[in-house]
PLY file of the C-alpha trace (Angstrom):
ply
format ascii 1.0
element vertex 594
property float x
property float y
property float z
element edge 593
property int vertex1
property int vertex2
end_header
19.43 100.98 109.57
22.20 99.66 111.75
21.40 96.76 114.05
21.54 97.02 117.84
23.79 94.26 119.15
22.22 92.31 122.07
24.09 89.04 122.52
22.06 86.34 124.26
24.32 84.28 126.50
21.58 82.35 128.33
21.42 79.60 125.72
23.61 77.87 123.19
23.39 78.88 119.55
21.61 76.61 117.10
22.35 77.85 113.57
19.42 76.00 112.02
17.05 77.59 114.50
18.40 81.03 115.28
19.88 82.28 111.98
16.77 81.69 109.91
13.72 82.20 112.07
14.76 84.40 114.95
14.15 88.14 114.60
17.47 88.56 116.42
19.36 86.60 113.75
21.13 89.64 112.34
22.31 90.61 115.81
23.60 87.12 116.53
25.45 87.06 113.19
27.09 90.34 114.09
28.38 88.94 117.39
30.09 85.94 115.79
31.44 87.79 112.74
34.97 89.12 112.57
35.17 92.67 113.96
37.42 93.67 111.05
34.80 92.53 108.55
32.10 94.56 110.35
34.32 97.60 110.32
35.15 97.17 106.66
31.46 96.89 105.76
30.69 100.06 107.71
33.53 101.95 106.07
32.46 101.08 102.54
28.74 101.45 103.21
29.06 104.82 104.94
27.51 105.93 108.22
24.06 104.66 109.14
21.15 107.11 109.55
21.21 106.78 113.34
24.97 107.57 113.38
26.10 104.29 114.93
29.67 104.49 116.10
32.17 101.63 115.95
35.11 101.66 118.26
38.40 102.30 116.51
39.90 99.47 118.49
37.81 97.00 116.47
38.95 98.10 112.99
42.73 97.91 112.64
42.47 95.53 109.69
39.88 97.68 107.94
42.04 100.77 108.33
44.96 98.88 106.83
42.82 97.97 103.83
41.85 101.56 103.08
45.17 103.19 104.00
46.79 105.00 101.06
49.91 103.54 99.52
53.21 105.15 100.33
54.08 105.83 96.68
53.61 104.76 93.09
56.42 103.32 90.96
56.23 103.04 87.19
58.77 100.65 85.72
59.40 98.61 82.60
60.94 95.26 81.86
63.17 95.21 78.79
66.01 93.26 77.25
66.64 90.87 74.39
64.40 88.15 72.99
63.45 85.32 75.36
65.22 86.81 78.36
62.09 86.10 80.44
60.46 89.53 80.76
56.84 88.37 80.61
57.56 85.36 82.82
59.09 87.61 85.46
56.03 89.87 85.57
53.63 86.94 85.62
55.52 85.25 88.46
55.67 88.56 90.34
51.89 88.94 90.06
51.39 85.34 91.16
53.69 85.53 94.17
52.13 88.79 95.41
48.61 87.29 95.24
47.61 89.72 92.48
46.04 87.05 90.24
42.27 86.57 90.51
40.68 83.13 90.64
39.23 83.34 87.12
42.61 84.45 85.78
44.22 81.50 87.55
41.77 79.08 85.97
42.42 80.59 82.56
46.18 80.37 83.13
45.94 76.65 83.87
43.96 76.04 80.68
46.17 78.25 78.53
49.37 76.73 79.90
48.28 73.36 78.52
47.33 74.89 75.16
49.99 77.55 74.58
52.54 76.98 77.35
56.24 76.50 76.75
57.09 75.11 80.19
55.77 71.56 79.91
53.45 70.63 82.74
54.27 73.76 84.74
52.34 77.01 84.65
53.56 79.43 81.97
53.39 82.72 83.84
54.16 84.71 80.69
50.57 84.04 79.57
49.33 86.32 82.37
50.85 89.21 80.42
50.92 88.13 76.77
47.25 88.35 75.84
47.32 88.72 72.04
46.66 85.57 70.03
49.80 86.16 67.97
51.84 86.50 71.16
50.56 83.23 72.56
50.99 81.32 69.32
54.56 82.52 68.79
55.57 82.72 72.45
56.80 86.30 72.10
55.77 89.76 73.28
54.61 92.14 70.51
52.75 95.01 72.14
53.38 96.81 75.42
51.32 95.21 78.21
50.55 97.22 81.34
49.83 95.47 84.63
49.01 96.87 88.06
49.61 95.45 91.52
50.42 96.69 95.00
51.97 95.59 98.25
51.73 96.98 101.76
54.55 99.41 100.93
53.96 100.53 97.37
51.75 100.48 94.29
53.21 99.55 90.90
52.46 100.07 87.22
54.49 97.65 85.09
55.05 97.93 81.35
56.13 94.66 79.76
57.93 95.58 76.51
58.88 93.35 73.57
62.44 92.20 73.01
62.35 91.60 69.25
64.25 94.18 67.22
61.34 94.84 64.88
59.21 95.94 67.86
61.79 98.33 69.31
59.34 101.19 68.78
56.97 99.59 71.30
59.77 99.30 73.85
60.57 102.99 73.45
56.90 103.86 73.94
56.80 101.97 77.25
60.08 103.50 78.43
58.94 107.07 77.79
56.74 107.15 80.91
58.77 104.90 83.23
60.82 105.90 86.25
62.89 102.72 86.50
63.89 99.92 84.15
64.36 96.25 84.94
66.77 95.09 82.22
66.83 91.31 81.91
69.88 89.35 80.78
69.80 85.64 79.98
72.56 84.08 82.11
73.37 81.63 79.28
73.73 84.30 76.54
75.08 87.33 78.39
74.77 90.88 77.06
73.36 90.91 73.51
73.05 93.73 70.93
69.36 94.18 71.76
70.27 94.45 75.44
72.64 97.28 74.51
70.00 98.94 72.34
67.34 98.81 75.06
69.85 100.13 77.59
70.70 103.08 75.34
67.04 103.90 74.70
66.39 103.66 78.44
69.14 106.20 79.05
67.99 108.31 76.10
64.49 108.84 77.54
65.87 109.93 80.90
65.73 106.85 83.14
68.67 106.99 85.56
67.95 104.03 87.88
67.99 100.47 86.56
67.90 96.93 87.91
69.88 94.42 85.88
68.08 91.12 86.50
70.33 88.23 85.45
67.66 85.64 84.74
67.63 81.88 84.17
70.34 81.28 86.74
68.83 77.81 87.26
70.01 76.89 83.74
73.65 77.62 84.67
73.43 75.91 88.06
73.40 79.27 89.87
77.07 79.73 89.02
78.51 82.81 90.71
81.28 83.17 88.12
78.69 83.52 85.36
76.87 86.20 87.36
80.10 88.09 88.07
81.14 88.03 84.41
77.85 89.59 83.29
78.08 92.23 86.03
81.60 93.13 84.88
80.45 93.36 81.25
77.58 95.68 82.07
79.72 97.82 84.36
81.97 98.48 81.36
78.98 99.94 79.51
77.66 101.97 82.41
79.85 105.11 81.98
78.59 105.45 78.39
74.94 105.26 79.46
74.82 107.81 82.25
72.96 105.63 84.77
73.34 106.90 88.33
72.11 103.75 90.12
72.45 100.15 88.95
71.45 97.08 90.99
72.35 93.52 89.94
70.17 90.59 91.04
70.58 86.88 90.14
67.20 85.20 89.77
65.07 82.57 88.15
61.76 84.11 87.09
60.22 80.74 86.31
60.96 79.26 89.74
60.78 82.46 91.78
64.38 82.46 93.04
65.25 85.88 94.57
62.02 87.28 93.25
59.98 87.61 96.44
62.15 85.72 98.92
65.83 84.90 99.06
66.83 81.71 97.30
68.78 78.94 99.01
70.40 78.30 95.62
72.39 81.56 95.78
74.05 81.60 99.21
76.80 83.77 97.70
74.33 86.61 96.96
73.81 88.97 99.90
71.69 91.64 98.24
67.95 92.34 98.30
65.34 90.44 96.34
63.70 92.02 93.33
60.50 92.92 95.20
62.46 94.37 98.13
64.42 96.50 95.68
61.27 97.72 93.92
59.60 98.57 97.23
62.53 100.59 98.56
64.14 102.19 95.52
63.87 105.94 95.04
64.42 106.22 91.28
66.39 109.09 89.87
64.95 110.34 86.61
64.80 113.49 84.59
62.39 115.93 86.17
59.05 115.37 84.47
58.30 119.07 84.37
60.28 122.25 84.77
59.98 124.44 87.85
58.58 127.08 85.54
54.87 127.10 84.74
54.07 125.86 81.24
50.68 124.89 79.87
50.58 123.44 76.32
47.11 124.37 75.05
45.24 121.26 73.93
41.78 122.73 73.41
40.04 126.08 73.58
36.76 125.61 75.47
34.10 128.00 74.15
30.68 126.81 75.40
29.05 130.26 75.20
29.75 133.90 74.46
30.86 134.64 78.01
33.46 131.91 78.48
36.73 131.15 76.74
38.95 128.66 78.55
42.35 127.31 77.55
42.56 123.62 78.46
45.58 121.40 78.92
47.79 119.51 81.36
50.36 121.58 83.21
53.86 120.61 82.09
55.68 122.27 84.96
55.42 124.74 87.82
52.31 126.19 89.45
49.67 128.72 88.42
47.22 130.75 90.49
44.56 133.38 89.97
46.04 136.81 89.22
49.35 135.57 87.79
50.69 137.35 84.72
51.14 135.05 81.73
52.24 135.10 78.11
50.89 133.13 75.18
53.72 131.78 73.02
54.72 132.20 70.28
52.62 135.37 69.90
53.85 136.75 73.30
50.43 138.27 74.00
50.25 139.22 77.68
47.36 138.83 80.13
46.52 137.83 83.71
44.72 134.73 84.95
41.10 135.38 85.80
40.31 131.89 87.11
41.72 128.37 87.31
39.35 125.41 86.89
40.09 121.80 87.78
37.96 118.71 87.14
35.64 119.62 90.05
35.32 123.33 89.44
37.25 126.48 90.24
40.39 126.17 92.37
42.80 128.66 93.85
45.87 127.19 92.13
47.11 124.16 90.22
50.49 122.47 89.82
52.51 120.24 87.52
50.59 117.25 86.13
47.09 118.62 86.77
44.54 119.02 83.99
43.17 122.56 84.12
41.26 125.21 82.25
42.49 128.79 82.46
40.42 131.89 81.75
42.22 135.18 81.16
41.27 138.81 81.70
42.16 139.78 78.12
40.94 138.42 74.80
44.16 137.03 73.35
44.64 134.64 70.45
45.82 131.26 71.74
44.98 127.96 70.10
46.00 124.32 70.17
49.78 124.07 69.98
50.45 127.35 71.76
51.99 127.36 75.24
50.94 129.62 78.12
53.85 130.56 80.40
54.71 133.10 83.06
55.83 136.50 81.85
59.47 135.95 82.91
59.90 132.52 81.28
62.80 132.49 78.76
61.39 129.59 76.73
60.73 130.46 73.10
59.69 129.05 69.75
62.62 127.67 67.75
62.82 127.09 64.03
65.84 124.76 64.24
66.81 122.28 66.98
69.39 119.55 67.47
67.92 116.16 68.37
68.53 112.45 68.91
66.08 110.16 67.13
65.23 106.48 66.94
64.32 105.58 63.35
61.52 102.99 63.39
60.55 102.00 59.83
62.17 99.86 57.15
62.82 102.58 54.58
65.93 104.59 55.50
66.05 108.17 56.69
68.08 110.46 54.47
68.81 114.17 54.95
66.17 116.41 53.44
63.25 114.15 54.37
59.93 115.93 54.95
57.68 114.94 57.88
55.07 116.25 60.28
56.56 116.87 63.72
54.40 116.64 66.83
55.93 118.26 69.89
53.87 119.04 72.97
50.41 119.79 71.58
51.82 121.46 68.45
51.93 119.93 65.00
54.02 121.41 62.19
55.71 120.34 58.95
59.44 119.78 59.37
62.46 118.57 57.45
65.66 116.83 58.46
68.19 119.49 57.51
71.20 117.25 58.17
72.11 113.84 59.58
75.05 114.69 61.79
76.02 111.19 62.97
74.74 107.76 63.94
75.37 105.85 67.17
77.17 102.51 66.99
74.99 100.30 69.17
77.95 98.04 70.07
80.31 100.74 71.35
77.92 103.70 71.75
80.45 105.76 69.80
79.29 108.22 67.12
80.08 107.42 63.50
79.49 109.32 60.24
76.38 108.31 58.34
74.46 109.41 55.26
71.33 107.41 56.16
69.63 105.80 59.17
68.27 102.28 58.92
65.46 100.74 60.97
66.10 100.82 64.74
69.24 102.90 64.35
69.81 105.92 66.56
71.15 109.14 65.12
71.70 112.82 65.81
70.06 115.26 63.41
69.36 118.93 62.81
65.60 119.41 62.48
64.00 122.50 60.94
60.32 123.39 61.44
58.11 125.27 58.99
56.17 126.89 61.86
58.47 127.14 64.88
56.91 125.37 67.90
57.62 126.27 71.52
60.29 123.79 72.59
63.16 123.24 74.99
65.62 120.47 75.75
64.35 117.09 76.96
66.53 117.41 80.06
64.48 120.45 81.06
61.00 119.27 80.10
59.83 115.89 78.88
56.61 117.34 77.48
58.19 120.15 75.45
61.43 118.34 74.63
60.11 115.10 73.10
58.61 114.71 69.64
57.59 112.20 67.00
57.96 112.39 63.23
54.98 111.30 61.14
54.99 110.44 57.44
52.97 113.05 55.56
51.42 110.58 53.12
50.74 107.47 55.20
50.36 109.08 58.66
52.79 106.46 59.98
54.98 107.31 62.95
58.49 106.90 61.59
60.69 108.23 64.40
60.68 109.40 67.97
63.17 111.90 69.24
64.32 114.17 72.01
65.62 117.71 71.71
69.23 117.87 72.88
69.92 121.56 72.25
68.16 124.69 71.04
69.78 127.79 69.57
70.56 130.61 71.96
68.34 133.52 71.04
70.07 136.94 70.77
69.06 139.42 73.47
68.78 142.26 70.92
67.89 141.83 67.28
70.86 142.65 65.06
70.76 146.01 63.37
69.80 146.08 59.70
72.86 146.09 57.45
73.80 149.46 56.05
73.38 149.45 52.24
76.52 150.18 50.27
76.78 153.70 48.92
75.31 154.18 45.48
77.72 154.61 42.64
78.27 158.21 41.74
76.14 159.27 38.77
77.08 162.93 38.72
77.24 164.42 35.18
80.73 164.16 33.66
82.72 167.36 33.44
84.87 166.85 30.30
84.04 165.98 26.69
85.95 162.72 27.00
83.97 161.71 30.08
80.72 162.60 28.35
81.67 160.53 25.31
82.68 157.59 27.54
79.38 157.80 29.43
77.45 157.82 26.13
79.36 154.83 24.78
79.31 152.72 27.96
76.22 153.98 29.76
76.07 155.86 33.11
76.35 152.80 35.32
79.27 151.20 33.44
81.11 154.50 33.21
81.00 154.78 37.04
82.35 151.24 37.57
85.88 150.92 36.21
86.06 147.12 36.50
82.82 146.53 34.63
83.81 149.13 32.02
87.02 147.28 31.25
85.21 143.99 30.91
82.57 145.37 28.54
85.20 147.12 26.44
87.22 143.91 26.08
84.10 141.98 25.10
83.15 144.51 22.41
86.68 144.51 21.03
86.68 140.72 20.75
83.31 140.84 18.98
84.64 143.42 16.48
87.67 141.25 15.69
85.34 138.29 15.16
83.26 140.32 12.68
86.43 141.30 10.72
87.62 137.67 10.52
84.24 136.49 9.23
84.33 139.27 6.58
87.76 138.09 5.37
86.53 134.50 5.15
83.58 135.63 3.03
86.01 137.29 0.53
85.96 140.92 1.61
89.18 142.94 1.16
91.42 143.33 4.16
90.92 147.08 4.57
87.18 146.64 4.21
87.13 143.88 6.82
89.13 146.05 9.24
86.77 149.01 8.65
83.74 146.81 9.24
85.21 145.60 12.55
85.97 149.16 13.67
82.44 150.30 12.86
81.04 147.35 14.83
83.19 148.26 17.83
82.17 151.95 17.74
78.50 151.65 16.87
77.49 148.48 18.82
76.17 150.44 21.91
74.11 152.71 19.64
72.66 149.72 17.76
71.81 148.04 21.09
69.92 151.09 22.33
67.99 151.33 19.05
67.11 147.64 18.82
66.44 146.97 22.57
65.16 150.21 24.09
63.82 148.47 27.26
67.38 147.67 28.32
68.72 151.20 28.21
70.73 152.21 31.25
68.83 153.69 34.19
69.87 155.18 37.49
70.32 152.48 40.23
67.47 152.30 42.71
67.95 153.50 46.27
66.49 150.75 48.57
65.64 153.38 51.18
63.48 155.33 48.72
59.99 153.80 48.68
57.17 155.18 46.60
53.42 154.70 46.56
52.47 151.06 45.95
56.01 149.75 46.33
56.66 146.64 48.41
58.60 147.05 51.66
0 1
1 2
2 3
3 4
4 5
5 6
6 7
7 8
8 9
9 10
10 11
11 12
12 13
13 14
14 15
15 16
16 17
17 18
18 19
19 20
20 21
21 22
22 23
23 24
24 25
25 26
26 27
27 28
28 29
29 30
30 31
31 32
32 33
33 34
34 35
35 36
36 37
37 38
38 39
39 40
40 41
41 42
42 43
43 44
44 45
45 46
46 47
47 48
48 49
49 50
50 51
51 52
52 53
53 54
54 55
55 56
56 57
57 58
58 59
59 60
60 61
61 62
62 63
63 64
64 65
65 66
66 67
67 68
68 69
69 70
70 71
71 72
72 73
73 74
74 75
75 76
76 77
77 78
78 79
79 80
80 81
81 82
82 83
83 84
84 85
85 86
86 87
87 88
88 89
89 90
90 91
91 92
92 93
93 94
94 95
95 96
96 97
97 98
98 99
99 100
100 101
101 102
102 103
103 104
104 105
105 106
106 107
107 108
108 109
109 110
110 111
111 112
112 113
113 114
114 115
115 116
116 117
117 118
118 119
119 120
120 121
121 122
122 123
123 124
124 125
125 126
126 127
127 128
128 129
129 130
130 131
131 132
132 133
133 134
134 135
135 136
136 137
137 138
138 139
139 140
140 141
141 142
142 143
143 144
144 145
145 146
146 147
147 148
148 149
149 150
150 151
151 152
152 153
153 154
154 155
155 156
156 157
157 158
158 159
159 160
160 161
161 162
162 163
163 164
164 165
165 166
166 167
167 168
168 169
169 170
170 171
171 172
172 173
173 174
174 175
175 176
176 177
177 178
178 179
179 180
180 181
181 182
182 183
183 184
184 185
185 186
186 187
187 188
188 189
189 190
190 191
191 192
192 193
193 194
194 195
195 196
196 197
197 198
198 199
199 200
200 201
201 202
202 203
203 204
204 205
205 206
206 207
207 208
208 209
209 210
210 211
211 212
212 213
213 214
214 215
215 216
216 217
217 218
218 219
219 220
220 221
221 222
222 223
223 224
224 225
225 226
226 227
227 228
228 229
229 230
230 231
231 232
232 233
233 234
234 235
235 236
236 237
237 238
238 239
239 240
240 241
241 242
242 243
243 244
244 245
245 246
246 247
247 248
248 249
249 250
250 251
251 252
252 253
253 254
254 255
255 256
256 257
257 258
258 259
259 260
260 261
261 262
262 263
263 264
264 265
265 266
266 267
267 268
268 269
269 270
270 271
271 272
272 273
273 274
274 275
275 276
276 277
277 278
278 279
279 280
280 281
281 282
282 283
283 284
284 285
285 286
286 287
287 288
288 289
289 290
290 291
291 292
292 293
293 294
294 295
295 296
296 297
297 298
298 299
299 300
300 301
301 302
302 303
303 304
304 305
305 306
306 307
307 308
308 309
309 310
310 311
311 312
312 313
313 314
314 315
315 316
316 317
317 318
318 319
319 320
320 321
321 322
322 323
323 324
324 325
325 326
326 327
327 328
328 329
329 330
330 331
331 332
332 333
333 334
334 335
335 336
336 337
337 338
338 339
339 340
340 341
341 342
342 343
343 344
344 345
345 346
346 347
347 348
348 349
349 350
350 351
351 352
352 353
353 354
354 355
355 356
356 357
357 358
358 359
359 360
360 361
361 362
362 363
363 364
364 365
365 366
366 367
367 368
368 369
369 370
370 371
371 372
372 373
373 374
374 375
375 376
376 377
377 378
378 379
379 380
380 381
381 382
382 383
383 384
384 385
385 386
386 387
387 388
388 389
389 390
390 391
391 392
392 393
393 394
394 395
395 396
396 397
397 398
398 399
399 400
400 401
401 402
402 403
403 404
404 405
405 406
406 407
407 408
408 409
409 410
410 411
411 412
412 413
413 414
414 415
415 416
416 417
417 418
418 419
419 420
420 421
421 422
422 423
423 424
424 425
425 426
426 427
427 428
428 429
429 430
430 431
431 432
432 433
433 434
434 435
435 436
436 437
437 438
438 439
439 440
440 441
441 442
442 443
443 444
444 445
445 446
446 447
447 448
448 449
449 450
450 451
451 452
452 453
453 454
454 455
455 456
456 457
457 458
458 459
459 460
460 461
461 462
462 463
463 464
464 465
465 466
466 467
467 468
468 469
469 470
470 471
471 472
472 473
473 474
474 475
475 476
476 477
477 478
478 479
479 480
480 481
481 482
482 483
483 484
484 485
485 486
486 487
487 488
488 489
489 490
490 491
491 492
492 493
493 494
494 495
495 496
496 497
497 498
498 499
499 500
500 501
501 502
502 503
503 504
504 505
505 506
506 507
507 508
508 509
509 510
510 511
511 512
512 513
513 514
514 515
515 516
516 517
517 518
518 519
519 520
520 521
521 522
522 523
523 524
524 525
525 526
526 527
527 528
528 529
529 530
530 531
531 532
532 533
533 534
534 535
535 536
536 537
537 538
538 539
539 540
540 541
541 542
542 543
543 544
544 545
545 546
546 547
547 548
548 549
549 550
550 551
551 552
552 553
553 554
554 555
555 556
556 557
557 558
558 559
559 560
560 561
561 562
562 563
563 564
564 565
565 566
566 567
567 568
568 569
569 570
570 571
571 572
572 573
573 574
574 575
575 576
576 577
577 578
578 579
579 580
580 581
581 582
582 583
583 584
584 585
585 586
586 587
587 588
588 589
589 590
590 591
591 592
592 593
């Protein structure tokens, strides 16, 4: 029950007397408490039974606390080894008051035990939580951290810089909208910086912030900063980034992280946090404008319900819409759309739904439900870019299991078209891909999955390759092109006319047909070849007879008899190979395969 506030102004307050023993203690506490705190308590506790009303004028702070954030930004930090990615995130969390007291106490203890910054706090330990990471002072796995400001909420993915953990970096980049690429001011742009930049571009990130870190170790030299900017600008046309921001900073000391640094008077741009709060990242559209639902599960709780469950990968769906199930192309209409809280009128891209249809069609995990006019199709062969992630090399002809969307199918690398030189980003011929190399391949599926290009749909254009024996993920890839399907199936080829087998008219033709057989007699080229072969065999028989001591005329007679009688002997000795009339492929009898 809410308290009725009756302030007593006739006497001074004695906390020892009034707050413990007086029945009006709660009321007195309410009068001296902050109005914002009262309002916040009421908001989180809900309305009281007697419907007490608090003036809106008393709760501006409480409203600010519960106001929704303007937007959500997902970004990653990437770059080469020891460029300061984890330190930057840790310092960002610290400076935005996103570190809890118990985390702060643990950071102080861990900085003494594992820290690499002497007596100072090692902010990287706020992100690197694995024992191996702390012992080695490196990042191994992707670490996700969450924080918010008054203008925006953020999800950060801290990715490893070591080359052997490139696969983890690619995993973090696949769901990001913006990349913060760190460069050590002392070392400049390194091969791993180039590799991470290419992977960032490959997965569709178009907006990046190049954070030139450790400027304190080069005395905040503007010439060093300008040289790195010029070097990265030379790479930019090959990467396809549409928006690149360069910021000089010191993650350890916080220079240009939250507030402008007095050490860089020559820099007039925004700080890192200001950039993150205001940027509108340009990325590939997560989903197509067309409705697509990869089926993840068929929900069958009873005889009267069959629902197709999944997360919408593009567009919008509503009750009554006509849909197709691919690849079977079975047609139906939507009976109902169910969300997490029950039936809804419609659902859009990114929502998890269950669809029920008016017709009993066969759709299972891996199929895709689309609108009736959607041109997307199942493809047996696609062109793709892949990142090879294991030590054994990829060679053409390799067999894997491909997982694309919710489908899983055996596949083979039909050809390795080229590899990408990570230093120049130029294609080069290759007969194998080594670990962490990027290549372009032709991939063939045993069971064609529904797919499209990655530029059109992230969900149906990205895939992984899994080793069939070890179940190890060996590559990730994106579909760059799919074959253009013909509008009309090509007509069946017309079979060549059968050779004429009409009965010969003259005695000579009849004799020729008997000696050669009907089929050979109708084919002049084959007839000449068989005749020459039989003549050579007869000459060979005569020569052997001479060698064995037979008279010349007898040897010649023996050869002539062999030449004349060989077809007759063949028919007598091998009756199953006698000549028959060629089959007409259009003539099908009972039990014949078609």
